[in-house]
C-alpha positions in Angstrom: 0.0 0.0 0.0 1.4 3.4 -1.0 1.4 5.8 1.9 2.2 9.5 1.2 2.4 12.4 3.7 1.9 15.9 2.2 3.8 18.1 4.6 4.3 21.8 5.1 5.9 24.0 7.9 5.8 27.6 9.0 8.8 29.1 10.7 10.1 32.1 12.6 12.3 33.1 9.6 14.2 31.8 6.6 17.5 30.2 8.0 17.8 27.6 10.7 21.5 28.4 10.9 20.5 31.8 12.2 18.5 30.2 15.0 15.1 30.2 13.4 12.6 27.6 14.4 9.6 25.7 13.2 6.3 27.1 14.7 3.7 25.0 12.8 3.7 21.5 11.2 0.8 20.4 9.0 0.5 17.0 7.3 -2.2 15.2 5.4 -2.1 11.5 4.7 -2.9 9.7 1.4 -3.2 6.0 1.0 -3.1 4.8 -2.7 -3.8 8.4 -3.8 -6.8 8.9 -1.5 -7.0 11.3 1.4 -7.7 9.5 4.6 -8.4 12.4 7.0 -5.6 11.1 9.3 -3.9 14.5 9.5 -1.1 15.7 11.8 -1.2 19.3 12.9 0.6 21.2 15.7 1.7 24.7 16.6 5.0 25.0 18.4 6.6 27.4 20.9 9.9 28.5 19.3 11.5 30.2 22.3 12.5 33.2 20.2 10.9 36.1 18.4 9.3 35.7 15.0 10.6 37.9 12.3 8.1 40.6 11.2 8.4 39.5 7.6 7.4 36.0 8.6 4.4 37.2 10.5 3.3 39.0 7.3 3.4 35.7 5.5 1.6 33.4 8.0 0.1 35.7 10.6 1.3 33.6 13.5 2.5 35.6 16.5 4.5 34.9 19.6 1.5 35.7 21.8 -0.5 33.0 20.0 2.3 30.4 20.5 3.0 31.2 24.2 1.1 28.2 25.5 2.0 25.8 22.7 4.3 22.7 23.1 7.9 22.7 22.1 9.2 20.5 19.3 10.8 18.0 21.8 7.3 17.3 23.2 5.8 16.3 19.9 8.9 14.8 18.2 8.2 11.1 18.9 4.6 11.4 17.7 5.7 13.2 14.6 8.3 10.7 13.7 5.9 7.8 14.3 3.4 9.5 12.0 5.8 10.0 9.0 8.0 6.9 9.4 8.0 4.7 6.3 6.0 7.2 4.2 6.9 9.2 1.2 6.9 12.9 2.1 5.5 15.2 -0.5 6.8 18.8 0.0 6.9 22.0 -2.0 10.5 23.3 -1.9 11.5 20.3 0.2 15.1 21.5 1.1 13.6 24.3 3.1 11.3 22.1 5.3 13.7 19.2 5.5 16.5 21.6 6.6 14.3 23.0 9.4 13.1 19.5 10.5 16.6 18.2 10.7 17.6 21.3 12.7 14.9 20.7 15.2 15.9 17.0 15.5 19.5 18.0 16.2 18.5 20.5 18.8 16.9 17.7 20.7 19.8 15.3 20.1 22.9 16.4 18.2 23.4 12.8 17.1 19.9 12.4 15.8 19.6 10.8 12.3 18.1 13.0 9.5 14.4 12.7 8.7 15.3 11.1 5.4 16.5 8.0 7.3 12.8 7.5 8.3 11.1 8.3 5.0 11.7 9.3 1.4 11.1 12.8 0.1 9.6 14.1 -3.2 9.9 17.8 -4.0 6.9 19.1 -6.0 8.8 22.4 -6.7 11.4 20.5 -8.5 8.8 18.5 -10.3 7.0 21.6 -11.4 10.2 23.2 -12.8 10.8 20.1 -14.8 7.2 20.0 -16.1 7.1 23.8 -16.9 10.6 25.1 -17.4 11.0 28.8 -17.2 7.5 29.3 -15.8 6.4 30.2 -12.3 6.2 27.2 -10.0 4.9 28.6 -6.7 1.9 26.9 -5.1 -0.4 29.7 -6.1 0.8 29.5 -9.7 0.2 25.8 -9.8 -3.3 26.2 -8.4 -4.0 28.6 -11.2 -2.5 26.3 -13.8 -4.6 23.3 -12.6 -7.7 25.3 -11.8 -7.6 24.4 -8.1 -9.6 26.9 -5.9 -7.3 28.4 -3.3 -9.3 31.6 -2.7 -9.4 30.8 1.0 -5.6 31.0 1.2 -5.2 34.7 2.3 -2.3 33.8 4.5 0.1 30.8 4.5 -0.7 28.0 7.0 1.0 24.6 7.2 -2.1 22.5 7.3 -4.0 24.5 4.7 -1.0 24.6 2.4 -0.6 20.8 2.8 -4.2 20.2 1.8 -3.8 22.5 -1.2 -0.6 20.8 -2.2 -2.3 17.4 -2.0 -4.7 18.5 -4.8 -1.8 20.0 -6.8 0.3 16.9 -6.5 -2.6 14.7 -7.6 -3.2 16.9 -10.6 0.6 17.0 -11.5 0.9 13.2 -11.3 -2.3 12.0 -13.0 -5.1 14.6 -12.5 -8.6 13.5 -11.7 -8.8 10.1 -10.0 -12.5 9.7 -9.8 -15.8 10.8 -11.5 -17.8 10.1 -8.3 -18.5 13.4 -6.7 -19.2 13.2 -3.0 -19.7 9.4 -3.2 -16.6 8.2 -1.4 -14.6 8.9 1.8 -11.8 11.4 1.5 -13.9 13.7 -0.7 -13.7 17.5 0.1 -16.2 19.9 -1.3 -16.9 17.9 -4.5 -13.2 17.0 -4.9 -11.8 13.5 -5.3 -8.1 13.8 -5.2 -7.4 16.2 -8.1 -8.8 19.6 -9.1 -12.5 20.5 -8.8 -14.5 19.1 -11.8 -16.3 22.1 -13.4 -19.1 21.9 -15.9 -18.7 24.8 -18.2 -21.4 26.0 -20.7 -19.6 27.2 -23.8 -20.7 30.6 -25.1 -20.8 29.7 -28.8 -23.0 31.7 -31.1 -25.1 30.0 -33.8 -23.6 30.1 -37.3 -25.0 32.8 -39.5 -26.6 31.4 -42.7 -26.6 33.7 -45.8 -28.8 32.4 -48.6 -27.7 32.8 -52.3 -29.3 35.7 -54.2 -31.4 35.2 -57.4 -28.4 36.4 -59.5 -26.1 34.0 -57.8 -28.5 31.1 -58.3 -28.8 32.0 -62.0 -25.1 32.2 -62.4 -24.6 28.8 -60.7 -27.2 27.2 -62.9 -25.6 28.6 -66.0 -22.2 27.3 -64.9 -23.5 23.8 -64.1 -25.2 23.7 -67.5 -22.0 24.6 -69.2 -20.0 21.9 -67.3 -22.7 19.3 -68.0 -22.7 20.1 -71.8 -18.9 19.9 -71.9 -18.4 16.7 -69.8 -21.7 15.0 -69.8 -22.2 15.1 -66.1 -21.7 17.6 -63.2 -21.4 16.4 -59.6 -22.7 19.8 -58.4 -25.8 19.8 -60.5 -29.2 19.5 -58.9 -31.3 16.5 -60.1 -33.3 18.6 -62.5 -30.2 19.7 -64.5 
């Protein structure tokens, strides 16, 4: 059975080597390309200030995180959840770098997360599929017609849910025609992008009848061809 975990994180800043930390982890589980609803989601106390630029992106503040657990408290549950799965991540080096940083803060000898699971980077996939074009999550949603209007701010769980739809579209698109008939369906979606029924705005063709002069000229031409060759394919039965 294929088990995939679509994962995203939010952080206090851009560089773990500068002491930045993970403040949110969001994961959604897929078994055989179907969402199971077995999600993993946690906010974390980073023990440091969040950069102002990061708050503008995700809207998470230090006050909100004041009573949240630290990574060490959730590490075992997180590792048990992802172990043996394939992680699907957009810009995987960023998230993997931060996860490994958190693991080493708990235990400097801790093995990297890639010892517990494999990793697929959807940003790299998108750049291979669409070279030279934008490959952000928002750009891919637009390309695959996936509704992300509710994504006013970044959020780990929300972005993981959106990435699941993008990944399915990138690797095979629609996986079912049954809307709302099976488990794992979200708002009329079954794995890939929303199926939309579109009524084409096509005008009726304009019909312009031949004039009397044009009909007379046509009849004259048909008669001449018939006289010369004995038969004209364009002649009406009476000619």
